[in-house]
Structure formats: structure tokens, C-alpha cells
N, C-alpha and C positions, 0 to 999 in steps of 0.2 A: 539440405534443400527438402521442402514438403514432399513428403510422399505421395504414391500415388493407392495405396489400401484406401478401400473407404471405412470410415471410422464413424463411429457414436460416440459424440463428445456431451459431456452433461456440465453443466453450468448452475455451481451454487449461488444463493445470492443474485439471480440474475435480474432483478428489478433493483438493484442498487448500482451506485456510481460507477464501481470497476465491473461489476458482473454484467451491469446493462452495454458496457461496449466491448468487452470479452465479447458478448453475446452477439452484438453486431458486425464484430470481426469475423465471426465462426461462420454467419450466416452468408460470408461474401467467399468462404472456401468451398471450393470444389469437393463433391465426394465427400461431403461430412453433412450426417445426420446431428441436429442440435436439438439436446433436450434440454429444459428451463426448471430449475428447481426452486421454488420461490415461495414466502406463504400467501401471496396472492397474485391472480395473473393482472389485477388491474392496471399495474404499472407497464408492463411488458410492451416492447414497440410495437404499433400495429401492424407492421411486417410480417411478424415471427408467425409462423403456421405449424412449426413444430411440437411436439409434443409438451406438455408441462406436466410435471410432478409438485402438487401441492401438498405444502407440509413443514413441520418448525424441525429443525435440526437438532433443536434440543430434545427431541422426542427418540429413544434408542430405536423403536420399530420402526420410525420414518427413515434413519440413519442407515438402518438394515436395509430397508425396501429399494433406497432411493440408488442404490448404486447396483441395482442388478442391470445385467441388460447393457454395459456401457462399456467401452473402451479405453475412453480417456473423461477423468475428472478434472474440471479446472474449479477448483476449491475459492471462491472470489466471497464468499460469506464470510463474515468475521464480526465477534463483538469485540470492540475495542474503546479502550481510555487512553489519556495522554499524560495520566497521572494516576499513581494512589489505584483503589478499585482490584487489591490483588486475588479477594477471594471470589469477586465477580469474573475475573479473569479467569480464573482456574476453571469455574462452573459454569460459565457461558461460552468459553472460548477454548479453553486448552482441553479438557477431557471431552467435550463434544469431538473436537478435532483429532484429536488422536485415535477415538473409536471409530472415527468415520474414516481414515487409514485404513484400520482394521479390518474394518468391514471390505475395503474395499480390496485388499490382499485376499480374504476370505471369497468372497464373490468374483475373484478372477478378473479384476479391473488390473488393464496393461500399463497404464501412468498414470499418476496421481500427480498432479500441481499446486503447487502450495504457493499463496500470493503471502511472499513476504517482505522484507523492508532492507534497505544498504545497510540502515544501521544494525544489522546481526552482524558486520564487522566489526573490526576493531579500529577506533578514532586514530588517524594517522595525524601527527603533530610537527612532519616534515616535508609536507607537500607531496608524498609520493601517492601514485595510484594504488586505489583498492584492488584486489582482485575479485574474483567469483565465486572463491569457497573458504575463505580465511574466515573465521568463528573468534569471537568476543568472549568474552565472562559477564555474569550478568551483572548490571548497573547496581542491582538493590535500591534504586529509584522510580523504576520506572516496569510495572509489573507486565507488560502486553509486550513491551522488546525482550523479556527475560523470558516469555513462554515462546514466543517466537525463535531464541537462540533455542529451546529446549526440543521444539519443534524439528527444527533443521536437525537437532543431533541424532532426533529419535527414526526420520528419514533416512538418513544414513545409515544406523544402524539397521535398517529393517531394507536395506534397497536390494538383496538379494532373497527375498522370499517371492520372488515372480511378477511384482510388481514394481515397474520403473518410477521413481520418486525425482520430482523436477521443484527445486526451489528457486522461485522466482524473487530477486533483492531487485522491489521497485524503488523507484524514486520517489520523491514527495510530488504529490497526485496535483496536477491542476488541470482546468476546463471548468464548462458550467456543469453544476450540478452537485459539485465535491463539495460537500459542510463539513467535513470533520480533516483535522492535518493540518500543516506547518500555514500554509495562505491564509484560510480562511480564519485561522488563530491570531496571524500578525495584522490583518488589514486593521480590525477595529482596534487593535491596541495603538495602531500608527496616529490614532486621531487622539489619543490621550495627550500625548507630545511627553511621555513620560518612557518610551522604548528608547533605550539606549542604542548605539554602534556596540555588537561585540567585537573588540580588537580592531576596529577602523572598518569594521564591512570587509574585511577581505577574501573571504574564507568562500568557500565555492558551492552552490547549490545543486544538487542533482536534481532538476525537473524532469518531469515526464508527465506529456500531455494525455488527454482523454484515450484519442485514437492510437497512439501509440502505444500506451497502455494494452489494449482490444488488441495489437497486431501482435505486442510480445506474447500476449497468450494463446491464441491463435497459431501462432508458429510453433510455439511450444508443443501445442496437442498434436499437430499434423505432420511434423518432421520424422523422421525416418534416421535410425544409426545413432540415437542416445544409450549413452551407458547404462547402467542401474540405478546410480545418482547422480545428479545432474544441479549445478548452480547457477544461475546467469543473471548478471546486472542487468538491469530492462532500464535506463535513462532514458533523456534528451541525448541529442546528439553536442550539445555544447553545455558549459558548467556555468553559469555567469556567477560573479558573487555576490553576495547579500549586497553589498552599496550598490552593484547594480540594478537588481530587481527592485530595492525599494525607491531608489531613482526613478524607476518604470513605473512604480506604484503611485509615487509622486507626480509626476507628469501627467498620468491618467486620471488621478483622482482628487490632485489639488491640496491632501494631506501634507503636512511638515514633515521634512526628513529628520531623522534623530538628530539632536542636538549634541550631543556629548557621545564617549566611547567610555566603556569598560574593560576589562580583562576577563576572560571566561571563568577565571575560579569565581570573579564578585560574582557573574551573571548565576553559576551556579548557586552561590551561597545567597544570593537573594532570591533564586526561584524556591529555594530550602525553606526560608523564611516565609514567604507567600503559600505555601502548600501549609505548613505549621499553623501560618494565621489564618487560613481560609475557614475552617468554624467560627470567625468571630468578625469576619470583614462581610461586607454586602457583596451579593453576586453568586451564580449557580457554578463559579469555578475560579479557579485563582487566576491572579492578574498575570501573574508569569509559574512557569513552573519546568522542572527539571531538563524534563524531557524536552521542551520549546530550545532550549540552549541546546540541548545533547543535537538536536535537527540542524543545527545553526552552526555545527563544528565544521571543518573541512573535509567534502566529501567528492573526491574524483573518483567515480567510477565508473569507467570506459567500459562501451557495449562490447567490446573487439571478440570475444568469445562468443556474446549473443550472434553476431554477425558471424562469426564462422560456423557455428553449428547449425545454429537457425536460419540465418538470411534476414537477420533483423537488423534492419537501418530505421534509426528512426526519424520521421519525416516531419512533424508538426515543430514551427519554432516557438521557443519559448513565451516569447512577446506577446504574440498570436492569443498562443491557449489562455497567457494572465490574464489579456484584454478581455476574452471570452468570459473568464470567470468572475474578473471586477466587474463586468456590465452585471452578472447574474448576482451576484453579490449586491451591489448598487441598489438593483430594483427591490432588493428586500430591505433596504436602508442600512446595508453592511452589517449585518445582528452579530452581537456578541455572542458566540458559539459556546454552549459545555464542550467541555473538551473530554466528555465520556459518551457512549450512545447511551441512550435510556435502558432503564435497568428493566 
């Protein structure tokens, strides 16, 4: 349960979708001093009156300075791509993240909380639940996920150096303002009528809403009694199937549902082909990538451990969050999203 000791908590990426929701959740926590780390304060919530540390996490001096004088770091900033971009992932995400962890240890930060994904666990084909600590081998086709696996291993290995290491295995983001992920990638593709069901759409999806994401981080920042290394699934309370989600999207938008089904090996093969053909095909990103297929595997990731140790109980119904997300995307004309952040 949440502790009573006052804490100073730094939120990186405080103006992004994830960081913004973390910031709002922490602002509602008593006895917490919140510090926002971002490149510009222009997009911070109007109600935020705390300290702002302006800078770029790609700058080594900023990484050294930004961690000083804080008890907990909620690392919600990231550079991410849903395919390829191995060099950029290492230079803009992995190496700065490793150094930020090292600077946190050197400057006495008590707890470092890393935004990760349920997909660092192994894919289950038998319908069984995913625990909070299992790890898988590199995919070889999705550099961002492979570097997140490496980060989790690094945090485990350095969890006895005085800073508690906490990995939050987040489900697929849903909610207004999210522009990179499974739902923003899926919705405009449904309009082409070329998206098939994968294995009949029977696999379960680990969706997690905007406010629940913020609550998961806030609880992980303030709770007492954590071990040197912890890892928690942070998902919604329900795990709808892909068919249920797409049927809901179709009902909300009027888009047609997939007309046929293919097995997962065929989905991965087509994703591979689209990645290879991308340089000669039109568009800013491939029509399908293997990472999208991977995220559509069966992910049953219960929050039991997070409820036990953090007091986390997801509150927002996935339909409400998807409806809000669709309204936001629809206001922009359901844009065809890039599958990588700007470099």
C-alpha cells in the first residue's frame, strides 16, 4: 500500500501521452513533490505548478543533472519504432536509458521505474497467463522490443546497487492523445479492407487506458516495501479478444470488419514481405510489420501481483477508452501513422 514518507518524483517525457498521464496521477498523490522533465513546458497541464527541468535526454550533461535531488524517477520518455531502425533505437533509446539508470544510481535515487511492455515476456500458445517476471529471447525483427528486454536484464543485474529497479510491463495504450501503438496503427488499415483476422481473431488483447497507466506509475512511485528488483503487469481489468475489439471499432466507426482469416505464420510472413518491400512501395511505413502481428498474439497478463504489492486495480473500461481514442483519431481523419517516432 502507498507509503507515508514524502517523496520527490521526477517524470521524464512529462508532455507525452504516457508521461502526461503519469504527471496527472502523481499530482493527485498526497505528500509527493512532482518534478517534470521535458524539452518544453508548453504542453504541460495548466494545473501543474511544480518544478520543470527543461532539457534533452540525449544530452549526457542533462541526464547527469536531471536526476539530482529526487527520490524516484518515473521514466516515461522514449524513442520507439514498431519495426526496423536498429541503430536509432540504440542511439536514441537504449544507450541514453542505460546511462540515465547509471546516473540515478550514482546520485542516490532510491527507485527507478521503467516503462516497458508485456511483450518482453514469452508468447504463450496454450492460453495460459503471463506472469510478471518471465523474459524471452530477442525477436530479431523488432529492435525496440529487443532493447527493452536488454533493459530489463540490466535492471535485474544492477538491482543491488542501492537503487530499486521497477519494470512496468504495460499493455497496449488506449486513450485520447496516443499516436503510436497498436490501435493507431490498426484503425486506418481497417479502412483498406485488406486486414485479415489472425487465427479468427480469438487471441486476447492486453489493453490499458490512459488514466490506469498514470495510476500504475503513481502507485509504483509511492508504495513502500518493494524488493530490489520488481516487475509488474499493468493492464486493464479485462482482456477482450481481437474480434471483440475490432467489432467494437466497426460499430463505432462504420468500418468493415476483416473478410477472411489467416494463421499467424502467414501473418508474420506477410509482415516480413511488407518490411522488405517498403523501400519500393508508397507510404511512410509498411502496411504490416511483424511487430504488429506480435502484439496481436495471445496476451493474458493479469494484474494480480500489481494489486497485491501496489494496490493497483484498473478502473477504466476498455470500451470507454477505445471510444475516446477513436473520437480523437477521427477528429484528425484517422491519419495513417508513422510506425516510428521522428528521428
